[in-house]
C-alpha angles and dihedrals in degrees: 000000000000129000126210134187128223132194140173097231113214137159088270099045131086107288115258095239090053094049093044092055092045093051094048092047091052099050101260112148101211150018119218129194130187132220138227118155090200140325117242116221090233117077123200093156123063118233105261093227092050131242127048122344109258117244092243090070089065094044106042119131126235109282098220094051091048094047093048089056090049091048091056094060101039136065109192106015113116115229121215142176110230090208131348110196097227094173087067098045137082105247097215094053093040091051089056092049092050093048092045095052090045087055098047092045094049094245099316101124124119113195105216109186137183139171099231138232104229107096094185093051091051093048090058087059092049094254120140111223094217095056099036095109095056090042091053092049092052091048091052091048091049093049091051089056091049092050096047107035130065091211104034127190134166133184119190140137094270104016119052132163136149123231113309141159125233134162157230103059117205122269091228114076131259084359140304114297112275105222109195118211124204145103128278130308103005098042089046091053092051090049090053091046101051109350140095094214143005122239113193126167119250092244135012134169087265095057141017097220127005089218089080090059098052095090089055090048089054090052090050090050091052091049090050092049092244123145107229089229088064093056106040119183124243113187119206124209098048117190131213092251117122094196092053091046091051090050090053091049094048091049091058101257108159098206145354123209125217114217108218126198120250090256141129127270096265088065100036103043096062088052091050090050090055090050091049088060090052090049090055091047092051090052095050 
């Protein structure tokens, strides 16, 4: 089982090139970065984790800029968005960004996507909260066409363009893995519908531990005609618990992701060293 690290990079956190090197040196397989274009001062939608919205949500850097910097100083580390808010993004421009970072990283990009929870943030981008899921699906479908066809066109309810040409195409074929974030069961259904992986959080208000839902996910995959190997599971919110990590591994979880604070190296590196020990123990 693989272990990744995630951080909200800010102007007061550990720099992305420093964390990327530290993760690669310690045996982590991936670096994940989130996205928020901005945070409106109004709030119709509650924060999914409860309580006040942490400051880092207001301050987080652009994910594609951060991951490009990380790509330049690493060789094997996978680089993922966790998650990219595709319901708030132009699909043509985003398809080019995805293909470009897959090119500059040598095919190491993981396209983690999600549909978002912040209604006010979406509204500022012209996205209607009620139709965001269908909009996101069409944008994923349109991007797949752009990545895989020399003369791409797409005609949907929300996304519509006539034949066009755009390069580069991704290194990974047919395109980088689309890792769909979201809670059970709706996020799982979307992953099975158009994704190449499902990324739930360890716990949510709807469930105490996503492990208990994995048998049902396997049933849903079988009903959808999806081979489980084509929709691997990446669990966010990993804990420093060897027994729990072994249980994840033995239950077929591909990866767990450690959520790191937006802090400097003197705080983060000791935590990474502890995780490096767990990585070695899992491999033994």
